[in-house]
VEXKOLKOL-76921 format. One line per field, with one value per residue (C-alpha): residue in three letters; chain; y, x, z. Coordinates in pm, 1 decimal, m for minus. Layout:
! VEXKOLKOL-76921
type: (ALA;...)
mol: (A;...)
y: (Y;...)
x: (X;...)
z: (Z;...)
***
This chain:
! VEXKOLKOL-76921
type: (MET;PRO;LEU;LEU;PRO;VAL;LEU;ILE;ALA;GLY;GLY;GLY;ILE;ALA;GLY;LEU;ALA;GLY;ALA;LEU;GLY;LEU;ALA;ARG;ILE;GLY;ARG;GLU;ALA;ARG;VAL;LEU;GLU;GLN;ALA;ARG;ALA;PHE;GLU;THR;VAL;GLY;ALA;GLY;LEU;GLN;ILE;GLY;PRO;ASN;ALA;VAL;ARG;ALA;LEU;ASP;TYR;LEU;GLY;ALA;TRP;GLU;ARG;VAL;ALA;PRO;ALA;SER;PHE;ALA;PRO;PRO;GLY;ILE;THR;ILE;ARG;ASP;GLY;HIS;SER;GLY;ARG;ILE;LEU;GLN;HIS;VAL;PRO;LEU;GLY;ALA;SER;PHE;GLU;ARG;ARG;PHE;GLY;ALA;PRO;TYR;ARG;VAL;ILE;HIS;ARG;ALA;ASP;LEU;LEU;ALA;GLY;LEU;VAL;ASP;ALA;ALA;GLN;ALA;GLN;PRO;GLY;ILE;THR;LEU;MET;THR;ALA;ALA;PRO;VAL;LYS;GLY;PHE;ALA;ASP;ARG;GLY;GLU;HIS;VAL;GLU;VAL;GLU;THR;ASP;GLY;THR;ALA;LEU;THR;GLY;GLU;ALA;LEU;LEU;GLY;ALA;ASP;GLY;ILE;ARG;SER;ALA;ILE;ARG;ALA;ALA;LEU;LEU;ALA;ASP;GLY;PRO;PRO;VAL;ARG;HIS;ALA;GLU;THR;LEU;PHE;ARG;ALA;LEU;ALA;PRO;ILE;ASP;VAL;THR;LEU;ALA;ASP;PRO;LEU;ALA;ASN;VAL;THR;LEU;TRP;LEU;CYS;ARG;GLY;GLY;HIS;VAL;VAL;HIS;TYR;PRO;VAL;GLN;GLY;GLY;LYS;ALA;LEU;ASN;VAL;VAL;ALA;ALA;THR;LEU;GLY;GLY;ASP;TRP;PRO;GLY;ASP;GLY;TRP;SER;ALA;PRO;ALA;ALA;ALA;ASP;GLU;LEU;PRO;ALA;LEU;PHE;PRO;ASP;ALA;HIS;PRO;GLU;LEU;HIS;ARG;VAL;LEU;ALA;LEU;PRO;ALA;ALA;TRP;GLN;LYS;TRP;ALA;ALA;ALA;SER;ARG;THR;THR;ALA;ARG;THR;TRP;THR;LYS;GLY;ARG;ILE;ALA;LEU;ILE;GLY;ASP;ALA;ALA;HIS;ALA;SER;LEU;PRO;TYR;LEU;ALA;GLN;GLY;ALA;ALA;MET;ALA;LEU;GLU;ASP;ALA;VAL;VAL;LEU;ALA;ARG;ASN;ILE;GLN;THR;SER;ASP;THR;ILE;ALA;GLY;ALA;LEU;ARG;ALA;TYR;GLN;ALA;LEU;ARG;LEU;PRO;ARG;THR;GLN;ARG;ILE;VAL;ALA;GLU;SER;ARG;ARG;LEU;SER;SER;ILE;TYR;HIS;ALA;ARG;GLY;PRO;MET;ARG;LEU;ALA;ARG;ASN;VAL;VAL;LEU;ARG;SER;THR;LYS;PRO;GLU;VAL;PHE;LEU;SER;ARG;LEU;SER;TRP;ILE;TYR;ASP;PHE;ASP;PRO;SER;ALA;ILE)
mol: (A;A;A;A;A;A;A;A;A;A;A;A;A;A;A;A;A;A;A;A;A;A;A;A;A;A;A;A;A;A;A;A;A;A;A;A;A;A;A;A;A;A;A;A;A;A;A;A;A;A;A;A;A;A;A;A;A;A;A;A;A;A;A;A;A;A;A;A;A;A;A;A;A;A;A;A;A;A;A;A;A;A;A;A;A;A;A;A;A;A;A;A;A;A;A;A;A;A;A;A;A;A;A;A;A;A;A;A;A;A;A;A;A;A;A;A;A;A;A;A;A;A;A;A;A;A;A;A;A;A;A;A;A;A;A;A;A;A;A;A;A;A;A;A;A;A;A;A;A;A;A;A;A;A;A;A;A;A;A;A;A;A;A;A;A;A;A;A;A;A;A;A;A;A;A;A;A;A;A;A;A;A;A;A;A;A;A;A;A;A;A;A;A;A;A;A;A;A;A;A;A;A;A;A;A;A;A;A;A;A;A;A;A;A;A;A;A;A;A;A;A;A;A;A;A;A;A;A;A;A;A;A;A;A;A;A;A;A;A;A;A;A;A;A;A;A;A;A;A;A;A;A;A;A;A;A;A;A;A;A;A;A;A;A;A;A;A;A;A;A;A;A;A;A;A;A;A;A;A;A;A;A;A;A;A;A;A;A;A;A;A;A;A;A;A;A;A;A;A;A;A;A;A;A;A;A;A;A;A;A;A;A;A;A;A;A;A;A;A;A;A;A;A;A;A;A;A;A;A;A;A;A;A;A;A;A;A;A;A;A;A;A;A;A;A;A;A;A;A;A;A;A;A;A;A;A;A;A;A;A;A;A;A;A;A;A;A;A;A;A;A;A;A;A;A;A;A;A;A;A;A;A;A;A;A;A;A;A;A;A;A)
y: (0.0;339.1;571.6;866.5;1216.4;1405.6;1706.8;2033.7;2322.8;2644.3;2754.7;2963.4;2876.1;2584.7;2432.8;2452.9;2329.5;2039.9;1946.2;1963.0;1743.9;1482.6;1501.8;1446.4;1103.7;1013.9;1092.1;1294.1;1614.6;1845.4;2202.3;2380.6;2759.4;2961.9;3274.1;3301.8;3335.0;3259.6;3539.7;3825.6;4059.3;4053.8;4159.6;4055.0;3731.3;3627.7;3289.4;3145.4;2834.5;2602.1;2736.3;2710.7;2342.7;2282.6;2457.0;2254.4;1925.7;2038.0;2105.2;2474.9;2653.3;2698.2;2857.8;3083.0;3189.9;3423.8;3647.6;3664.9;3917.7;3833.0;4094.6;4146.6;4153.9;4200.9;4531.1;4612.2;4981.0;5187.7;5359.8;5686.5;5739.9;5552.8;5366.9;5028.8;4768.1;4459.0;4371.0;4015.6;3949.8;3715.9;3637.1;3337.8;3274.2;3259.7;3016.1;2796.7;2798.1;2693.9;2516.7;2733.6;3105.1;3370.3;3546.2;3788.2;3782.0;3924.2;3682.6;3704.2;3604.2;3304.9;3199.7;3240.3;3010.9;2750.7;2772.7;2735.8;2429.9;2279.1;2332.0;2139.4;1833.9;1613.1;1473.7;1814.5;1966.2;2332.8;2441.0;2804.2;2937.4;2614.5;2698.3;2403.4;2409.0;2087.0;1769.7;1428.2;1141.9;825.0;588.3;459.0;803.3;1167.4;1358.6;1733.2;1959.1;2268.7;2491.5;2235.4;1965.5;1665.6;1536.7;1215.6;1191.6;981.8;1260.9;1628.2;1885.1;2209.2;2470.1;2755.6;2991.5;3153.4;3168.5;2810.8;2676.3;2323.8;2386.3;2537.7;2230.3;1987.9;2142.0;2413.8;2593.0;2950.9;3234.7;3350.9;3543.4;3917.6;4101.7;4461.9;4542.6;4680.4;4576.0;4813.8;4697.3;4883.0;4865.7;5157.7;5146.1;5225.0;5071.8;4921.3;4808.5;4589.3;4891.7;5076.5;5053.1;4978.5;4645.0;4504.5;4354.4;4640.0;4624.8;4950.3;4903.0;5181.4;5246.3;5063.6;4955.1;4848.9;4873.1;4618.3;4687.8;4505.8;4493.6;4266.2;4217.8;4179.6;4508.9;4710.4;4778.8;4820.9;4616.4;4801.6;4645.7;4827.2;4708.6;4945.6;4921.3;5238.3;5320.9;5310.0;4988.6;5016.2;4780.9;4404.6;4350.6;4221.1;4463.9;4815.6;5092.2;5319.0;5696.4;5852.9;6034.2;5756.3;5566.0;5862.1;5995.4;5671.3;5715.6;6089.9;6077.6;5827.4;5884.9;6099.4;5805.6;5596.6;5881.6;5900.4;5528.9;5565.3;5849.1;5638.4;5437.2;5613.7;5393.3;5161.2;4871.6;4773.0;4444.1;4342.1;4136.1;3781.8;3434.0;3093.0;2868.8;2562.3;2327.0;2058.1;1811.8;1861.8;1539.3;1335.8;1022.1;1126.2;1500.7;1719.0;2084.7;2238.5;2583.4;2873.5;2667.9;2462.0;2711.1;3074.1;3289.0;3657.3;3759.6;3857.9;3551.4;3577.1;3203.1;3177.0;3076.6;2862.9;2659.1;2590.3;2475.4;2254.2;2107.7;2005.1;1823.0;1638.8;1544.0;1401.4;1199.6;1047.1;954.8;790.3;573.3;497.2;202.7;409.3;768.5;817.4;688.9;921.2;1222.3;1135.9;1095.0;1429.5;1599.0;1441.6;1561.4;1913.6;2001.2;2077.6;2292.7;2498.9;2546.3;2692.7;2922.1;3055.1;3107.9;3272.3;3505.0;3624.2;3673.5;3887.1;4125.2;4243.7;4261.3;4452.6;4702.4;4753.8;5088.2;5233.7;5022.6;4707.7;4885.8;5009.2;4662.0;4508.2;4753.8;4679.7;4306.9;4349.8;4578.0;4341.3;4021.5;3906.1;3835.2;3469.0;3433.0;3611.1;3361.7;3064.3;3156.4;3116.4;2787.1;2588.4;2755.6;2771.5;2435.5;2242.8;2016.4;1893.8;1637.0;1463.6;1378.8)
x: (0.0;148.3;240.3;12.3;160.1;292.6;67.6;239.3;53.5;219.4;379.8;662.6;1031.4;989.5;693.8;845.8;1182.2;1006.9;837.7;1166.9;1334.6;1062.5;1094.9;1470.4;1400.8;1120.8;824.3;519.6;418.4;120.3;175.2;m131.3;m90.8;m373.2;m308.7;m419.2;m59.6;281.8;436.2;602.6;676.6;921.9;1272.6;1621.5;1783.5;2142.8;2229.6;2537.7;2731.0;2507.4;2199.1;2372.8;2447.6;2083.2;1961.6;2205.1;2076.2;1718.6;1801.0;1717.4;2053.1;2099.8;1753.5;1812.8;2174.3;2115.9;1888.0;2134.7;2411.1;2767.3;2872.3;3249.7;3250.6;3077.1;3150.3;3057.1;3059.3;2984.5;2658.0;2757.0;3127.5;3118.6;3435.8;3488.1;3494.8;3536.4;3559.0;3542.1;3608.9;3359.8;3551.0;3751.9;3923.8;3587.6;3452.4;3761.8;3729.2;3362.8;3329.4;3038.2;2972.8;2792.1;2507.7;2225.1;1884.7;1536.1;1289.0;1059.2;1346.3;1435.2;1071.5;1039.5;1338.4;1186.4;850.6;1024.4;1214.4;896.0;698.8;967.7;906.2;615.2;575.7;497.7;149.5;116.2;m228.3;m317.0;m626.2;m611.8;m609.3;m594.1;m921.0;m869.2;m662.4;m653.2;m408.3;m603.0;m317.5;m258.3;m283.8;m370.1;m676.6;m671.2;m966.8;m928.4;m1201.3;m1454.5;m1194.1;m1082.6;m732.8;m562.2;m187.9;91.2;186.1;125.7;403.7;317.3;519.0;281.9;520.9;564.4;188.6;136.5;m217.1;m76.5;142.9;m148.2;m362.1;m76.5;80.2;m154.8;152.5;38.8;135.7;484.4;693.9;694.3;1018.7;1093.7;1238.4;1053.6;1184.8;1174.3;1224.1;1246.9;1382.2;1553.2;1575.8;1943.8;2207.9;2494.6;2819.6;3083.5;3311.2;3048.7;3082.5;2709.8;2790.4;2902.7;2670.6;2699.3;2596.0;2573.1;2567.4;2388.8;2278.7;1950.0;1931.0;2109.6;2079.9;2177.8;2184.6;2296.5;2206.4;1936.3;1766.8;2102.5;2228.2;1924.0;1795.7;1926.2;1760.3;1759.1;1656.0;1662.1;1586.8;1525.8;1416.6;1211.4;908.4;533.4;349.5;m9.7;m247.3;m222.3;m121.1;212.7;292.9;203.1;331.4;586.5;565.3;825.0;998.5;965.7;1287.7;1530.7;1385.1;1478.1;1843.6;1889.6;2266.2;2354.0;2657.5;2583.4;2650.4;2395.3;2143.8;2189.6;2111.7;1801.2;1682.0;1701.9;1375.5;1051.5;845.9;900.3;708.8;747.9;702.4;678.1;990.1;889.1;1029.5;921.0;1075.4;1181.4;884.8;919.7;814.1;782.6;610.6;308.8;247.8;230.7;238.2;549.7;650.8;915.8;1078.3;947.3;649.7;898.3;1171.8;1121.2;1411.9;1494.4;1672.2;2008.5;2199.4;2031.5;1956.8;1577.6;1553.8;1867.0;1718.3;1404.4;1617.0;1827.1;1509.8;1387.0;1708.9;1737.7;1369.5;1396.8;1706.7;1542.8;1229.4;1452.5;1632.4;1356.2;1116.2;814.9;708.5;654.5;1005.0;1148.0;974.7;1103.1;1458.7;1433.1;1328.9;1610.5;1869.8;1735.7;1638.2;1986.3;2099.3;1782.9;1769.1;2118.6;2022.7;1721.6;1927.8;2223.4;1991.6;1837.8;2183.2;2292.0;2005.3;2174.1;2514.1;2396.0;2193.4;2438.4;2484.8;2747.5;3046.3;2908.5;2898.3;3257.2;3379.0;3198.8;3365.1;3710.7;3657.2;3539.8;3832.4;4089.2;3952.3;4120.2;3876.7;3978.0;3904.4;3572.5;3478.4;3595.4;3336.4;3068.8;3201.4;2941.3;2682.9;2858.2;3040.3;2717.4;2614.0;2255.2;2296.0;2570.7;2335.2)
z: (0.0;m99.0;185.0;244.5;201.3;500.3;565.5;654.6;819.8;702.6;377.7;516.6;522.8;765.5;581.3;234.3;358.6;531.3;204.5;13.2;272.6;227.9;m151.1;m113.5;38.8;m202.4;23.6;m77.1;101.9;92.1;214.5;354.7;349.4;500.4;289.2;m73.3;m189.4;m52.7;150.7;m39.8;252.0;537.8;625.5;530.1;643.0;698.7;549.8;718.5;607.9;810.3;630.0;291.3;361.7;448.0;133.0;m73.5;73.9;7.0;m358.9;m326.5;m301.6;m676.1;m696.5;m395.8;m450.0;m750.3;m539.7;m251.0;m187.7;m82.0;176.9;196.3;575.8;909.0;1080.9;1440.2;1534.9;1840.9;1761.6;1926.7;1855.0;1523.7;1619.0;1451.4;1726.8;1509.5;1140.8;1008.7;637.1;469.0;153.3;35.7;370.0;548.0;291.2;320.7;699.0;706.2;372.1;252.9;193.8;396.5;216.2;289.3;121.2;145.6;304.4;1.6;m229.5;m11.3;m3.0;m381.0;m430.5;m198.9;m377.8;m713.0;m589.2;m443.4;m763.7;m951.2;m731.4;m848.0;m497.0;m342.1;m356.0;m261.2;m142.4;m67.7;110.3;313.2;685.8;924.1;1118.7;1309.3;1317.0;1478.2;1508.1;1427.0;1509.1;1155.6;994.5;1067.0;955.8;891.9;826.2;610.1;464.9;345.9;285.6;492.4;421.9;528.7;576.6;719.7;963.7;1035.4;1068.9;1247.5;1055.6;1137.1;1311.1;1648.6;1718.5;1604.7;1625.4;1600.7;1905.6;2096.7;2033.4;2095.7;2407.5;2540.1;2677.4;2625.4;2391.9;2291.2;2543.3;2477.6;2543.9;2633.1;2292.0;1993.3;1651.4;1354.7;995.5;666.4;312.8;143.4;m240.0;m288.6;m515.7;m316.9;m478.1;m314.9;m280.1;m75.4;306.6;308.2;141.2;476.0;731.7;979.7;1344.4;1539.7;1918.0;2104.0;2460.4;2495.0;2130.8;1814.8;1436.3;1170.0;796.8;483.9;111.6;m27.9;m364.9;m535.8;m392.9;m508.2;m157.4;194.9;467.5;800.1;1130.9;1464.1;1815.5;2103.3;2462.0;2414.1;2203.9;2252.9;2170.0;2041.7;2225.0;2220.0;1857.1;1735.2;1452.1;1340.1;1112.7;1279.5;1262.8;1033.9;1320.5;1578.3;1516.9;1485.2;1810.0;1985.5;1881.9;1949.7;2011.8;1742.1;1520.6;1211.3;975.0;1159.8;1149.6;772.7;743.1;961.0;735.8;416.9;443.9;358.5;590.8;885.2;1033.9;1396.4;1579.3;1942.2;2013.7;2105.1;2141.2;2263.0;2518.4;2323.5;2348.5;2614.7;2348.4;1973.6;1894.1;1984.4;1782.5;1417.2;1485.2;1518.6;1526.0;1301.8;1282.7;1490.6;1605.8;1808.8;1902.4;1794.1;1911.2;1926.9;1604.8;1754.1;1630.8;1287.7;1300.1;1286.2;920.0;948.1;1233.4;1028.4;733.6;958.9;1113.6;769.1;685.0;1017.5;1006.2;654.3;735.5;1041.0;847.8;588.4;843.0;1096.3;1094.6;1203.1;1154.1;1528.6;1597.4;1333.5;1486.4;1834.3;1702.3;1519.5;1842.6;2042.3;1790.9;1747.7;2104.3;2251.4;1958.1;1932.0;2310.8;2291.9;2003.5;2198.1;2515.5;2338.2;2145.6;2471.6;2625.3;2329.9;2401.0;2721.3;2550.7;2243.8;2447.3;2733.6;2903.8;3135.3;3248.3;3082.4;2747.1;2788.0;2885.8;2587.4;2351.4;2493.7;2447.0;2087.4;1997.1;2149.0;1993.0;1674.7;1386.8;1372.4;1744.8;1699.5;1428.3;1632.2;1894.4;1626.5;1493.6;1690.0;1464.6;1128.5;1131.3;1177.9;890.4;934.3;658.5;858.4;1147.2)
***
């Protein structure tokens, strides 16, 4: 009897990557996206060597790479004095060290590459306007209800993000954790060449906040993300437009170069910073969580998308080698839990380091200035050296 398809709730990065992982091992997948089209909005993403390896295993890297940008380096600057605290080249020596490149990309471009790769796979069915209204594990299969349609599958993957309905039904462990920071995101249409200082991934560390910017869309736009402990939050929602003068007012004593960057975008959107404690369990029978639904983190390690891509690879490899789907899901959880817990914890710790004031800020700057670039990178090797396909 042919195996039923694996049903995937959510057509974002985690859901599409999960489907591609299943296709890689010859299994069918059906992706259920509640929106009428796949997402075309969002912010920039940093794609480190670990994420490149995952995309390569999933058969999507060649479709994603042309829309990415290769920044020449990562620069960390004091947001008030403008002093360069650290600069790490990202060229040939970096790629030799980690065996894969470092790229930046707009979320919509990454998603488009994943959609393109999924559409090329006959075993993947993409369904839009298909919200999951209910689901049940029947022992030998799962049943999922969408708008007017009942589907039967071998398993259900909850890839529906930080406010996952699948997680809520499976674990009933409450909403995401809201943090004190407000996140601001914007795109500025500006041509950036490799010779331009704006070509670097640049992190400005300020008192009570920070700003990151880098090119996306092949160097045709600058992605700018800011986090601040200040700012007014409207009601109980999670996102809202930001007033044109709101962000510059939150960085009143920023360096002039940083102020010029903050003045480039015509409009900003703001989000309530949130994360999730890594779920105590990701699986129950034939149901499992993947991506942000399992372990959403603050964005300060720039590893949210990478963790979803890694999840997809590890999950597929365990399904390929396990005798039962439930056993495969349990093994996937056991392998992914320690790494994603560390990512969530380290991202929270970076919040206090990035936004330090007073003596802590001065000590942080001294440490950054005195650290050699190769030592700085070695401290990130636990992230970048990881190869999910070797699990």
